[in-house]
N, C-alpha and C positions, 0 to 999 in steps of 0.2 A: 514224330512216331514215339509211341509210348511202348516201352518193353515192359513184359510182365515178369521181371526178375524177382525171385523171392528175396525178402529183404535180408534174411541171414547170410545169403551168397556175397552180399556186399558189406554188411555191417553186423559182424558177429559180435556177441556180448563179452567175450574174452578169447584169449590165445588157445584155450582147450576147444571152444566151439569153432574157432577159425581153422585149427588142424582138422577137425572133423569135416568142416566144409570142403577143405582142399582133398581130403580122401573121397568124399562124395562126388566131387566134381571131376576128380581125376578118372572116376569110373565112367563118366560121361564123354571123355575125350575120344574123338573119332580120328584114328591114325592111318586112315585110308583116304584117298582122293574123293572129295565130295565137293569139287568147284564147278561153279557156272563157267561160261566163256568170261574171260578177265578182259573188260574194257576200262574199268577203273581200278587202280590199285592205291591202297592207302598205307599210311605210315602213322605210328603214334609214339610219343614220348612224352615224359613229364619233367618238369623242372622244379627245383625248390631252392631256398636259400637256408643251409643249415643253422645259421645264426637268428633266424626269424622266430621269435618267442611265441608267435601265433601259430606256428607250424603250417603255414599255408603252402599248397602245392598248385602248379601251374600245368595243366594237361592240354595237349594239342593232338588232333587228328588231322592230317592233310590227305587229301585226294588228287591223284594224278591221273592223266590220260596213259593208257598203255596201248601201243608200245612207245608212244613219243616221250614218256615220262614228263610231259609239261605239267606243272601245277595247274589244278583246277579250282580248288576250294580249301580253305583251312578254317576249322573250328576250334576254339579254345575255351576251356572251362577252368575256373580256380575256386578253390574252396579251402577249408580246414581240413587237414589230414585226420581221418577219424581214429587212427591208431599211430603210436609212436614207431619209429623205425625198428623193427625187428627182424634179424636175418630169417630169410624163409618164408616171411609173411609180408613182403613188400606189396604184393598185389592189393592187400586191403586198404593200404593208403592211396593207391593211385587208380584202381579201376573204377570206383564210384565216379570220379571226375572224368575219367576217359569215356564213360558210358553217357554222361551228359554231353560231351563234346561229339560223340558219335550220332547221338540223336539229332543233333542241330545241323548235321550235314544235309544238304537239299537233295543229295543223291548219294547212296551208300556204296562204298568199295566193295568189289566183288572178292577181294582179297585184301587182307591186312598185314603188314609187317609190323612187328611190335618190338620196341627196344626193350630186351629182357629175354628170359628163358621162356621156354614152353614145357615140356615134359622133363627136361634137364634140371630136376628140382627134387628135394628130399622126398616130397610126397607125391611127385609126379605132376605137380600143378603150379607151374611158375606164371607170371603175369600174362604171357601169351596165351597160354591155355586157359587160363581163368577168364580172360576177356574174350576169348573165342567162344567158349561155352556160354557165357552170360549173353553174348550178343546172337549167338548161333551164327557165327561168321568164320569162314576160314581164316585161319591166323597162322603166321610163322614167327617163332621166337629168334631174334638176332640180337645176341648179347656180345658185350664187348670184354667181359672176363669170365672165369669158370666160377659157377656155384657149386656144383658137385660133379665127380667123374674125374677121369685121367685120360689124357690124349694117348692114343696108341702109336706114338711117335710123333716126329715133327712133320707138318706137310711140307710139301715141296714148295720152292719160292715163286712159282708162276701162277698168276691168277687162275683160279678154278682148282688148284690142288687142294686136297683136303685129307684128313685122317679121322677115324672114329673117335667119338668121346664115349668112353665106357665107364659105367658104373655098376657095381654089384653084378659083373658078368653079362650086362645088357648094353647095347649101344643106345644111348640117350641123345645123341646129337652128332655133330661134325665139328671139327676144327677147319675152318676154311680160309684159305688165302685168298683175299681180294685184290692185293696189290703187292707187287714184288718188293722185298726189302721192308715190309710193313707188317706189323703184328696182325694175326689172323683175327677172325671173328668167330663166334660160336653159335652155330645154327641148329635149331631144334624144331620139332614138331610142335605146333600150337594146337590147332584143331581142325579137323576135315581136311588133312592133307597128310601125305606119307612123307618121309624124310628125303628121299630121293628127288620128289617133286618140289619140296622145300628149297632144297640146294639149287635146283635149277632155277627157280623164281628168283632167289636172292642174286644168282649170276645174272639174270635178264635185266635186274635192276641197277646194276653197277654202271657208273660213268668213270670218273677219274679219282674218286675218293676211296677211302677204305670202306665206308658204310654204304649200303644200297641207298639209292636216292630217296626212297619213301621215308626211312628213318632218319637219314641225314637232314632233310628239310623238316620233319617233326621235331627234331632235336632243336633246331633253329627257331621254329615256331614257339616251342615251349619256353625257350629263353627270352624270346621277345615279349610273350605274354607276361613273364615275370617282371621284366624291365618296366613294361607299360602300367601294369596293375599292381605293382609291389607294394603300394601303400594302400591298397583297398581291402577291406576286410569282407568276409562273407563270400557268397556264391556269385560269381559273374559270368556270364557267357559273352562271348565277344567274337565278331567277324574280323578277320584280318585278310586282306588281299593276299593270296598265295605268291603272288609274284614278288612281294617284297622281301620274302625269305630265299627266293631261288638262287641269288647270285652271291650269297654270303658264304666264303669259304669256311670249312670245318677243319680246324687242326687234325693232322693224320694221328697224332698221338692218341686222340680221344677214341 
């Protein structure tokens, strides 16, 4: 499948244009439910080696059956990051490779959970929203730390307890407890979904780990892609059997 994505959405010429792209795409984010029936649910994540002088990144998208959460397919893409890391502009480093990985899936997920923020971003367009608009796919941001905003108190200690994440007087996400006695995650609208539904889907995708299964397995797949292709330059796309990542534990502190 070839997506007709405007080039500047992925490859701005400088950070000024990148900020303008974020403002443009933030206006295209749909914060209401526009989901099909969900039979396949996806997860995405990106890995990199901060000491790599070539600045390579390794992107993975995994597709799982729903509701069994059985892994079905994983696609990975690796290439040179088009921008250095600058806080607030992470998507421009990672989205191009994620788009490549997504296009190589034999069947596209009906909903995609993204490791990172959605609208909980200074310009309202974190990686989950950026990827969702570019792909025209329902997405949810599931981040492991706060980018902007302040929690309105501490969520309860039971899985499913949450508290709003507020910035400039607006709720931009929730702080969600997924395991007792473990740090929460930060859930936000990505695209074509409302916040209440986003939280519900994250809870449906939990097993015994802090992270929902789609992003947990995508995290492992991206790391495996980096280990496998870490000495290879340029752009590579690779198939990896999803099952090889499905039984690897993820440390809860992550």
